[in-house]
LOGUBA-154848 format. One record per residue (C-alpha): residue in one letter; z, y, x. Coordinates in steps of 0.25 Angstrom, whole numbers, plus 5000, padded with zeros to 4 digits. Layout:
residues N
aZYX...
***
This chain:
residues 378
m492049444996s491349495009d492149515022t491149625025a491849765024p490849865020r490950015023f490750115012g490450265011m491150335000v491250474994a492150514983g492150664980e493450694973a494750644969s494250554957g493150494967d494250474977l495050394967l493950314963g493550284978g494950244981l494950144970l493650094974l494050074988a495149984984g494149894978l493249894989r494349874999q494849754991r493449684993w493149735007p494549765014g493849815027l492849915020q492650055025a492450175016q492050315021g491550445016i492250545007g493550514999g494950554996p496350504998r496250384988m495050334995e495650355009q496850275004g495850155002g495450175017f494250265014e493850355026s493650495021w492650575029w492850695020p493850715009h493450694995h493850834990k492650894999l491750844987s492650874976v491850984969f491350994955g490151064949y489051144956v489851274958d490951194966a489951114973l489151234978m490451294984h490651164992l489151124994r488951145009e490251065012i489850955003l488450945008a488950945022i489950825019r488850745012k487850765024q488950715034l489350605025m487950545023g487750565038r488950475041l488650375031l487150355035a487650355050d488450225047k488050175033p489050115024r488849985016a488850075004f489150214999i490050234987g489950374981i491150394972d490750494961a490350634967p488850604963d488250734968f488850704982n488750554982f487350534976v486750614988v487450524998e487150394990a485650424989r485550445004l486350325008k485650234998a484350285004e484850235018g485250095012v486750115009k487150064996a487550184987i488650164976h489150274967f490450254960v490550334947c489350354939p489050504937s489150544923i487750534919w488250504905a488850634904w487850734911r486850744922g486150614918e485050644928r485950594939v485450454936q484250474945k485150524956i486150404954r484950304955d484350364967s485750374974v486550244972d486450094972h487550074962v488550154953l489950114950c490250164936l491650194930f491250194916p490650084907f489450154901e488950204915p488150084921a487250064909l486750214911l486550184926h485850054923e484850124914a484450214926g484350094935i485650114943a486550004946a487950024941t489249954938y490349984929v491649974937g492650044928h493550154932p494550124944l495550214938a495650124926d496050014935a497050104943i497650164931p498550074923l498250054908e499750094906p499950224913p501250234921r501850344913a503350324916a503150304931s502250424932r503150514925a504350464934a503550494946l503150634942g504550664937l504150674922g505050624911e504750514902g504850604890d504050724896t502750764890v501850774902v500450844904a499550814916l498550924921l497450864929p496450984933g495550904942s495450864957r494350964961k494651104965s493551154956e494251084944v495651144947r494951274948y494451264934i495351174927a496751184932a497051314927p496751284912l497551154913l498751224919q498751334909a498651234898a499851164903a500551304903l500151314888m500651174885q501951194892k502151324884a501951244871r502851134876p503751164887a504251024889l502850974894r502750924908f501450954916v500950884929l499650914937p499150824948v498550904959a497350844966p497450854982g497250994987l497251064973r498751104972a498451244978l497451264967i498251224956e499651284959p499151424957l498651384943v499951334937p500351444926a501751504928g502851434921l502051304920e502851184924i501951084930q502050974940l500950974951l500750844957d500050804970g498950704964r499650604955s498750624944h498950474939e500450494938a500150624931l499250554921a500150434919a501350534917c500750634907d500550634892v499250714892t498350774903l497450894904v496450844913a495150894920s493950814916g493550704926t494150574931a495550624928t495250614913l494950464915e496250454922a496950514911a496350424901l496750304910f498150354910k498050364894r498350514894p497750604884m497050724890v496350854889i495150854897a494850994904y493751044912r493251174917m492251214928h491351324934w490551374922l489251354929n489651204931w490051194917r488751254912r487951154919i488751034916s489051064901g487551074898q487250934904r488350854897y487850724889q489150704881p490250784875w491350714884v491750754898g493150684900l492950534904p493950484893n493050544883v491750504889l492250354889a492750374875r491450444870e492350544862f493350654865l494650564866v495250684873p494950834873e494050904883l494151044886l493051094895q492651224902d492951334892e493751244883c494651214894t495651314891p497251314893e497451324878a496451214874l497051124885a498451144881a498151124866e497450994869g498450944878l499550974868a498750904857w498850774864l500350784864d500350814849e499450704844p500050564848e499050484839r497850544847y498650524860a498850374857r497350364853v496750424866q497750334874a497250214867r495750254870f496150274885v496650134886e495350084881q494650174892h495550124903e495249974899l493750004899l493750064913r494649964919r493749874927n494449844941t493449954946a493749934961q493349784960v492149804951a491649924959t491849844972d491049724967a489949814963i489949884977a489949744983q488649704975v487949834979i488249814994g488049664994l489449624999
***
């Protein structure tokens, strides 16, 4: 172990990236207690001593329509960020997801002799496979969350390491159901449904309403159901007006892991939250809607039938996916109630989620830190 404490530039563009960054920083700091890390991040990274020059939510956009609305501000932030990093070069730059933003930064820094590491392989196995060339030009190394990704990158001449998913280390194999229910004021015998409409404003705009309307339908069918909805920071004002009259629902400030541990089933926006639900062994209904122009563009470029991460890992539809026009309150409610009526199916999918958890549990923080140490020669 070297006593040299490196300085890293880092960028995480949304809540899931901030979570990954916070977990990674814990591993980096264990190896280099005096390290410095600066750039763009959120509260979880800041808890690990990260210096945020801009908050991560400034980059939290999805799709071309949303990006265009914020393009001027995003470009200005990126220009200023690169200027600061080039004026005082870090030992390495670690871009955490957010590929459209980070690849430009990584390519510029790499050209100036700064080691560029990207944490989270872009979904080239799902769509936009042409990004392989961009990855090769922009980065020195990719840290991959899923076991099938390094081989795809190696074929293209890109150095990569499978590090597992840090959430698989952070989330216990046996979810703390009873403790989480007690913390949320839920009874042991309650049947609980968690709604997770996403952490971006654009996601809430398109997804929160059908999820909440589905909850109202489920409650009408079964009045004893309890509902919880973890609200990402800054989004409560968007969600509260969408709650249907008469729906009894507990809005939480964050606490998504407690909600997932406590619930029996979840209606969840496609993204990292679906993997979190699988790691908590919770059957789910995956939902997603977006601006129709974004959907038209993306749907024509998909390489596989699955969108949700648990289904991608399984290579089959373990759980239902209701996307775009299929994402209706009626369909969401029907699929959610179906999980409660089919105990054998419920148990089968939980067993598959245990297998996925064990596959992804790799002590990610240490494995990723070892790979970064090799790249920077410390």
